[in-house]
VEXDREN-2710 file (C-alpha; in Angstrom, 1 decimal):
% VEXDREN-2710
k/r/px/py/pz
1/MET/14.8/27.5/-13.0
2/ASN/16.3/26.0/-10.0
3/LYS/15.3/22.2/-9.6
4/LYS/16.8/21.5/-6.6
5/LYS/13.9/22.2/-4.6
6/ILE/13.7/21.7/-0.7
7/PHE/11.1/19.6/1.1
8/ASN/9.7/20.2/4.4
9/ASP/9.0/16.8/5.7
10/PRO/7.5/16.6/9.2
11/VAL/9.3/13.2/9.7
12/TYR/12.6/13.7/8.6
13/GLY/12.8/17.8/7.9
14/PHE/14.4/18.7/4.8
15/ILE/14.3/16.6/2.1
16/THR/16.4/17.6/-0.5
17/VAL/15.7/16.3/-4.5
18/PRO/19.0/15.3/-5.8
19/SER/18.5/15.7/-10.1
20/GLU/16.3/17.9/-11.9
21/LEU/15.0/14.9/-13.8
22/LEU/14.0/14.0/-10.2
23/PHE/12.1/17.0/-10.1
24/ASP/10.7/16.9/-13.5
25/VAL/9.1/13.3/-12.4
26/ILE/8.1/14.8/-9.5
27/GLU/6.2/17.6/-11.0
28/HIS/4.5/15.4/-14.0
29/PRO/0.7/14.9/-13.1
30/TYR/1.4/10.9/-13.1
31/PHE/3.3/11.9/-9.4
32/GLN/1.2/15.0/-8.5
33/ARG/-2.1/12.5/-8.9
34/LEU/-0.7/10.7/-5.4
35/ARG/-1.5/14.2/-3.4
36/ARG/-5.1/13.0/-3.6
37/ILE/-4.6/9.6/-2.6
38/LYS/-4.5/8.8/1.1
39/GLN/-1.8/6.2/1.9
40/LEU/-3.9/4.4/4.7
41/GLY/-7.1/4.4/2.9
42/MET/-10.0/4.5/5.3
43/THR/-7.7/4.0/8.5
44/ASP/-8.3/8.0/9.6
45/PHE/-11.6/6.8/10.6
46/VAL/-9.4/4.7/13.6
47/TYR/-6.7/7.4/13.4
48/PRO/-7.9/10.9/13.1
49/GLY/-4.2/11.9/11.8
50/ALA/-3.6/9.2/9.1
51/LEU/-4.7/11.8/6.3
52/HIS/-0.9/11.7/4.4
53/THR/-0.4/10.8/1.2
54/ARG/1.3/8.7/-1.2
55/PHE/3.2/11.8/-2.3
56/HIS/4.3/12.2/1.5
57/HIS/5.3/8.5/1.5
58/ALA/7.4/8.5/-2.0
59/LEU/9.3/11.4/-1.2
60/GLY/10.3/10.1/2.5
61/ALA/11.2/6.9/0.4
62/MET/13.0/8.7/-2.3
63/HIS/15.1/10.2/0.8
64/LEU/15.5/7.4/2.7
65/MET/17.2/5.7/-0.4
66/ASP/19.6/9.2/-0.8
67/GLU/20.4/8.3/2.6
68/ALA/21.2/4.0/1.7
69/LEU/23.4/5.0/-1.4
70/LEU/25.7/7.8/0.7
71/THR/26.4/4.9/3.4
72/LEU/27.1/2.0/0.9
73/ARG/29.3/4.8/-1.1
74/SER/31.1/5.5/2.1
75/LYS/31.6/1.9/2.9
76/ASN/33.8/1.5/-0.6
77/ASN/30.9/-0.1/-2.5
78/GLN/31.4/1.4/-6.3
79/ILE/27.6/3.0/-7.2
80/SER/27.8/5.2/-10.1
81/ASP/25.7/9.2/-9.9
82/LYS/23.5/7.1/-12.9
83/GLU/23.0/4.0/-10.9
84/CYS/22.2/6.1/-7.7
85/GLU/19.4/8.6/-9.5
86/ALA/18.4/4.9/-11.2
87/SER/17.2/4.1/-7.7
88/LEU/15.9/7.2/-6.9
89/LEU/13.4/7.1/-9.5
90/ALA/12.4/3.7/-9.0
91/ILE/11.8/3.9/-5.0
92/LEU/10.2/7.7/-5.9
93/LEU/7.8/5.7/-9.1
94/HIS/7.4/2.8/-6.9
95/ASP/3.7/3.6/-5.9
96/VAL/2.8/5.4/-8.7
97/GLY/0.6/3.2/-10.2
98/HIS/-1.6/3.3/-6.5
99/GLY/-5.5/3.8/-7.5
100/PRO/-8.3/5.5/-5.0
101/PHE/-7.8/4.7/-1.4
102/SER/-4.2/2.8/-2.0
103/HIS/-5.0/-1.3/-1.7
104/ALA/-8.4/-1.0/-0.2
105/LEU/-10.1/-0.6/-4.0
106/GLU/-6.7/-2.0/-5.7
107/THR/-9.3/-5.3/-6.8
108/SER/-12.7/-3.6/-7.0
109/ILE/-12.4/-1.1/-9.1
110/PHE/-9.7/-2.7/-11.7
111/ASN/-10.4/-6.6/-12.4
112/GLY/-7.0/-8.6/-11.2
113/VAL/-4.8/-5.5/-12.1
114/HIS/-2.1/-5.0/-9.1
115/HIS/-0.3/-1.7/-7.9
116/GLU/3.2/-2.6/-9.3
117/GLU/2.0/-3.6/-12.7
118/LEU/0.6/0.1/-12.7
119/SER/3.7/1.1/-11.8
120/LEU/5.7/-0.4/-13.8
121/HIS/3.4/0.8/-16.9
122/LEU/3.5/4.3/-15.8
123/MET/7.0/4.0/-15.5
124/GLN/7.4/2.7/-19.0
125/GLN/5.1/5.9/-20.3
126/LEU/7.3/8.0/-18.4
127/ASN/9.8/6.5/-19.7
128/GLN/9.0/7.6/-23.0
129/LYS/8.3/11.1/-22.1
130/PHE/11.9/11.8/-20.7
131/GLY/13.7/10.4/-23.3
132/ASN/14.7/6.8/-22.1
133/ARG/16.4/8.2/-18.8
134/LEU/13.8/6.0/-17.1
135/ALA/15.1/3.0/-18.7
136/LEU/18.1/1.8/-15.9
137/ALA/15.5/2.6/-13.4
138/ILE/12.9/0.3/-14.7
139/GLU/15.3/-2.2/-14.3
140/ILE/16.1/-1.6/-11.4
141/PHE/12.8/-1.7/-10.3
142/LYS/11.8/-5.3/-12.0
143/GLY/14.8/-6.4/-10.7
144/SER/17.0/-7.3/-14.0
145/TYR/19.6/-5.4/-13.1
146/HIS/23.0/-7.2/-12.7
147/ARG/23.1/-5.3/-9.2
148/PRO/20.6/-7.1/-6.9
149/PHE/20.9/-4.9/-4.3
150/LEU/19.8/-1.6/-5.7
151/HIS/16.4/-3.4/-6.3
152/GLN/16.8/-4.8/-2.6
153/LEU/16.7/-1.4/-1.8
154/VAL/13.4/-1.0/-3.7
155/SER/11.7/-4.0/-2.7
156/SER/12.6/-7.0/0.3
157/GLN/12.0/-8.0/3.6
158/LEU/14.0/-4.6/4.5
159/ASP/13.5/-2.0/2.1
160/VAL/13.4/1.6/2.2
161/ASP/9.9/1.2/0.9
162/ARG/9.2/-0.3/4.5
163/LEU/10.9/1.6/6.3
164/ASP/9.6/4.9/5.6
165/TYR/5.7/3.6/5.7
166/LEU/6.4/2.6/9.4
167/ASN/8.2/5.4/10.4
168/ARG/5.3/7.8/8.5
169/ASP/2.5/5.6/9.7
170/SER/3.6/5.8/12.8
171/PHE/4.2/9.8/13.0
172/TYR/0.6/10.4/11.5
173/THR/-1.4/7.4/13.9
174/GLY/0.0/8.4/17.0
175/VAL/0.9/4.7/17.6
176/SER/4.0/4.6/18.7
177/GLU/5.0/1.4/18.7
178/GLY/5.4/1.3/15.1
179/LYS/8.5/3.8/15.2
180/ILE/11.4/1.8/14.1
181/GLY/15.3/2.4/13.9
182/ALA/15.4/2.9/10.4
183/THR/18.7/5.6/10.7
184/ARG/20.7/3.1/12.3
185/LEU/19.2/0.3/9.7
186/ILE/20.6/2.2/6.9
187/LYS/24.2/2.9/8.8
188/MET/24.0/-0.8/9.0
189/MET/23.6/-1.3/5.5
190/ASN/26.3/-3.1/3.7
191/VAL/26.8/-4.9/0.3
192/ALA/28.5/-8.6/0.1
193/GLU/28.4/-10.7/-3.0
194/GLU/26.4/-7.7/-4.8
195/LYS/23.3/-8.6/-2.7
196/LEU/22.3/-6.3/0.5
197/VAL/23.3/-7.4/3.8
198/ILE/22.8/-6.0/7.0
199/GLU/25.9/-5.6/9.9
200/GLU/26.0/-7.8/12.6
201/LYS/26.1/-5.0/15.4
202/ALA/22.4/-4.2/14.1
203/ILE/21.2/-7.7/14.5
204/TYR/18.8/-5.9/18.0
205/SER/17.6/-3.3/15.4
206/ILE/16.2/-5.7/12.7
207/GLU/14.2/-7.6/15.7
208/ASN/12.9/-4.3/16.2
209/PHE/12.2/-3.3/12.9
210/LEU/10.3/-6.8/12.5
211/VAL/8.4/-6.6/15.9
212/SER/7.2/-3.0/15.0
213/ARG/6.1/-4.1/11.5
214/ARG/3.6/-6.9/13.4
215/LEU/2.4/-4.4/15.6
216/MET/1.7/-2.0/13.5
217/TYR/-0.6/-4.4/11.0
218/TRP/-2.6/-5.9/14.5
219/GLN/-3.0/-2.0/15.7
220/VAL/-3.4/0.0/12.6
221/TYR/-3.3/-1.9/8.5
222/LEU/-5.3/-4.6/9.9
223/HIS/-7.7/-2.9/13.0
224/LYS/-11.1/-4.3/13.0
225/THR/-12.6/-0.9/12.3
226/VAL/-10.2/-0.3/9.4
227/ILE/-11.6/-3.5/8.4
228/SER/-15.3/-2.7/8.5
229/ALA/-14.6/0.3/7.1
230/GLU/-12.8/-0.8/3.7
231/ASN/-14.9/-3.8/3.4
232/MET/-18.3/-1.0/2.9
233/LEU/-16.6/0.9/0.8
234/ILE/-15.5/-2.6/-1.6
235/ARG/-18.7/-3.9/-1.4
236/LEU/-20.4/0.3/-2.1
237/ILE/-18.0/0.3/-5.4
238/GLU/-19.3/-3.7/-6.8
239/ARG/-22.7/-2.9/-5.9
240/ALA/-22.7/1.1/-8.1
241/ARG/-20.9/-1.2/-11.1
242/GLU/-23.3/-3.9/-11.0
243/LEU/-26.1/-1.2/-11.1
244/ALA/-24.4/0.9/-14.0
245/GLN/-23.4/-2.2/-15.6
246/ALA/-27.2/-3.1/-15.3
247/GLY/-27.8/-0.3/-17.2
248/ILE/-29.0/1.9/-14.0
249/PRO/-27.9/5.2/-13.6
250/VAL/-25.6/5.5/-11.3
251/ALA/-24.2/9.1/-11.2
252/ALA/-20.7/9.2/-10.9
253/SER/-17.4/11.7/-12.0
254/GLY/-16.0/10.8/-15.5
255/PRO/-13.4/8.7/-14.5
256/LEU/-15.2/6.6/-11.9
257/ASP/-18.1/6.2/-14.7
258/PHE/-15.6/5.2/-17.1
259/PHE/-14.7/2.5/-14.3
260/LEU/-18.0/1.6/-13.4
261/HIS/-19.3/0.3/-16.7
262/HIS/-15.8/-1.6/-17.9
263/ASN/-14.3/-4.5/-16.6
264/ILE/-10.4/-3.7/-17.0
265/THR/-8.0/-5.9/-17.1
266/MET/-4.2/-5.2/-17.1
267/ALA/-4.1/-6.3/-20.8
268/HIS/-6.6/-3.1/-21.5
269/PHE/-4.3/-0.7/-20.3
270/LEU/-1.6/-2.3/-22.7
271/GLU/-3.9/-1.7/-25.4
272/ASN/-5.9/1.4/-24.6
273/GLU/-4.4/4.6/-23.9
274/ALA/-7.9/6.1/-22.9
275/ILE/-7.8/3.7/-20.0
276/LEU/-4.9/5.2/-19.2
277/LYS/-5.9/8.4/-19.3
278/ASN/-8.9/7.6/-17.2
279/PHE/-6.9/6.0/-14.4
280/ILE/-4.5/9.5/-14.1
281/SER/-7.7/11.4/-13.3
282/LEU/-9.3/8.8/-10.7
283/ASP/-8.4/9.7/-7.1
284/ASP/-9.4/9.5/-3.5
285/TYR/-11.7/12.8/-4.4
286/ASP/-14.0/11.0/-7.3
287/VAL/-14.7/8.2/-4.6
288/TRP/-16.0/10.6/-2.1
289/GLN/-17.9/12.6/-4.3
290/GLY/-20.0/9.2/-5.4
291/ILE/-20.1/8.3/-1.5
292/LYS/-21.9/11.5/-0.8
293/THR/-24.5/11.2/-4.1
294/TRP/-24.8/7.6/-3.6
295/CYS/-26.8/8.3/-0.2
296/ARG/-29.7/9.6/-2.0
297/HIS/-30.0/6.6/-4.7
298/PRO/-33.2/4.8/-4.5
299/ASP/-31.4/1.5/-4.4
300/LYS/-31.2/0.9/-0.8
301/ILE/-27.7/-1.6/-0.6
302/LEU/-26.0/1.6/-2.8
303/SER/-27.4/4.4/-0.3
304/PHE/-27.4/2.5/3.0
305/LEU/-23.5/1.6/2.3
306/ALA/-22.6/5.2/1.3
307/GLU/-25.1/7.0/4.1
308/GLY/-22.9/4.1/6.2
309/LEU/-19.3/5.2/5.0
310/LEU/-20.2/9.3/5.7
311/GLN/-21.8/9.4/8.7
312/ARG/-19.4/6.5/10.0
313/LYS/-21.8/4.3/11.1
314/LEU/-19.8/0.9/10.3
315/PHE/-20.8/-2.5/10.2
316/LYS/-20.0/-4.7/13.5
317/VAL/-16.7/-6.7/13.6
318/ILE/-16.4/-10.1/15.1
319/ILE/-12.8/-11.6/15.1
320/SER/-11.8/-15.4/15.5
321/THR/-8.9/-17.3/15.6
322/THR/-11.0/-19.8/14.0
323/PRO/-13.3/-19.8/10.7
324/PRO/-16.8/-18.9/11.8
325/ASP/-19.7/-21.1/12.4
326/GLU/-21.4/-21.7/9.5
327/GLU/-24.6/-21.8/11.7
328/ILE/-23.3/-18.1/12.6
329/ILE/-23.5/-17.5/8.8
330/LEU/-26.2/-18.7/7.8
331/GLY/-28.5/-16.8/11.1
332/ILE/-27.3/-13.6/10.4
333/THR/-27.8/-14.3/6.4
334/GLU/-31.4/-14.4/7.5
335/LEU/-31.5/-11.6/9.7
336/VAL/-29.9/-9.7/6.9
337/GLN/-32.7/-10.7/4.5
338/GLU/-36.0/-10.0/6.8
339/HIS/-34.4/-6.7/7.7
340/PHE/-33.6/-5.3/5.0
341/GLY/-35.6/-6.9/2.3
342/VAL/-32.7/-8.3/0.1
343/ASN/-32.8/-12.0/-2.2
344/THR/-30.3/-14.5/-1.5
345/GLU/-27.8/-12.7/-4.0
346/GLU/-27.8/-9.3/-2.7
347/VAL/-26.7/-10.4/1.0
348/LYS/-23.2/-10.1/0.2
349/TYR/-23.2/-6.4/0.4
350/LEU/-24.6/-6.7/3.7
351/MET/-22.9/-9.4/5.4
352/ILE/-19.6/-9.9/4.7
353/THR/-16.8/-12.7/5.9
354/GLY/-13.1/-12.7/4.9
355/LYS/-9.6/-13.9/6.6
356/ILE/-6.8/-12.0/7.5
357/SER/-3.1/-12.8/8.0
358/ASN/0.1/-11.2/9.5
359/ASN/3.7/-12.5/9.3
360/ALA/6.6/-10.0/9.9
361/TYR/9.0/-12.0/8.2
362/GLU/9.0/-14.3/5.1
363/SER/12.4/-16.2/5.5
364/ARG/11.6/-18.4/3.2
365/SER/10.7/-16.1/0.2
366/GLN/13.3/-13.4/0.7
367/SER/15.5/-13.5/3.7
368/ILE/17.0/-10.8/5.5
369/ASP/21.0/-10.9/5.3
370/VAL/23.5/-10.5/8.4
371/LEU/27.3/-9.8/7.6
372/THR/28.9/-11.5/10.6
373/LYS/32.4/-10.2/11.7
374/THR/33.8/-12.7/10.3
375/GLY/32.7/-12.6/6.7
376/LEU/29.8/-15.0/6.7
377/ILE/26.3/-13.9/5.3
378/ILE/23.2/-16.1/7.5
379/ASN/20.0/-15.4/7.4
380/VAL/18.6/-13.3/10.5
381/ALA/16.6/-15.9/11.3
382/GLU/19.3/-18.1/11.9
383/ALA/20.7/-16.0/14.7
384/SER/20.8/-18.2/17.5
385/ASP/19.7/-15.6/20.5
386/LEU/17.1/-14.1/18.7
387/PRO/14.4/-16.7/18.7
388/ASN/11.4/-13.9/18.6
389/ILE/12.7/-13.6/14.9
390/ARG/11.9/-17.2/13.9
391/THR/8.4/-16.6/15.9
392/LEU/7.7/-13.7/13.5
393/SER/8.6/-15.9/10.9
394/THR/4.9/-17.8/11.5
395/LYS/2.0/-16.6/9.4
396/VAL/-1.0/-15.8/11.9
397/GLU/-4.2/-16.1/10.5
398/LYS/-7.8/-14.6/11.8
399/TYR/-11.1/-14.8/10.6
400/TYR/-13.8/-11.7/10.2
401/VAL/-17.5/-11.5/9.9
402/CYS/-19.4/-7.8/9.4
403/TYR/-22.6/-6.9/9.6
404/PRO/-25.0/-3.8/9.8
405/LYS/-25.2/-3.1/13.7
406/GLU/-29.0/-3.2/13.0
407/ILE/-28.8/-6.9/13.2
408/THR/-28.9/-8.5/16.6
409/VAL/-27.0/-11.8/16.7
END
């Protein structure tokens, strides 16, 4: 069987699967599950075209990793075939641990389990199934391999993961401001002292990348309607879990029912193989099945939230640069209690507060390093003629309040 397949990708054109092992991993059920998980959660409520999946993104990131490795090799950086394949496996599987609706339900279905931890766990399971052939990929993914630039290509301030999702999300949402010069940035990559660097002549492309990232966060990822929809979904799952664990019947698919009845931590995943089996069967379709069913549930909070999501009757959102006034919050709380007949504990499902933040470049934790023409390696934020990058390093915080539109404040 010929396993060197070609995918026709709408963003990059034809994507080649470089090895048989990569093809076998793509064919595995762990990876195929990503076809059923949308990349951007509820964002299609704002941008109807945002229906692409984690499967699309993982293949795109693998393609960009392949391009980056070819570029680095062409500049006389010694990277073995084994290191190349391992790097491709690491980026291909970097999101394999995402649950339904990607980030939206990460803290609602599980108890403090992050997708990176689950991705690593699934990679370790695959490593056993494939006779330890993913061992180097796991080292690169964890950042424990002695050549840090390979990990930086997978996870850093300027990695192929970000290059793909900005390009891809811009394409599918139609938000042109998010389009970045990924090809140029990859062509300007190099290695110095075993660390990933960008050649000085690409410095303005880096600035464009960071500006695009900030714009995409405000216009897409943190759009107020997305905040409303995702918070309603989170509260819906929390309410379903509360009812299920109180012994009140909440119809759900097998995998979703399992997680509604159990408070699963990462330790549970490591100890119980049955939990992993339920997880790899869980996807967006389980949640949508629940939403459609719960519209008719006798619990008024569960049915109200489910109906709102199904019919796109979303909560009103107020966003401000300062924390909401306590008197306003108290006023909304009282109105919600009066209108919906809920108690003090139940208000949290219908009146939601929170904080969002956006900083395009975290210069202190992980820097984007520039290789100057004289051979010096400097943090891009220190480039004297680029004050915008220093500005983009500043975290911008905003506060939000969500509540039903039936309430008039």
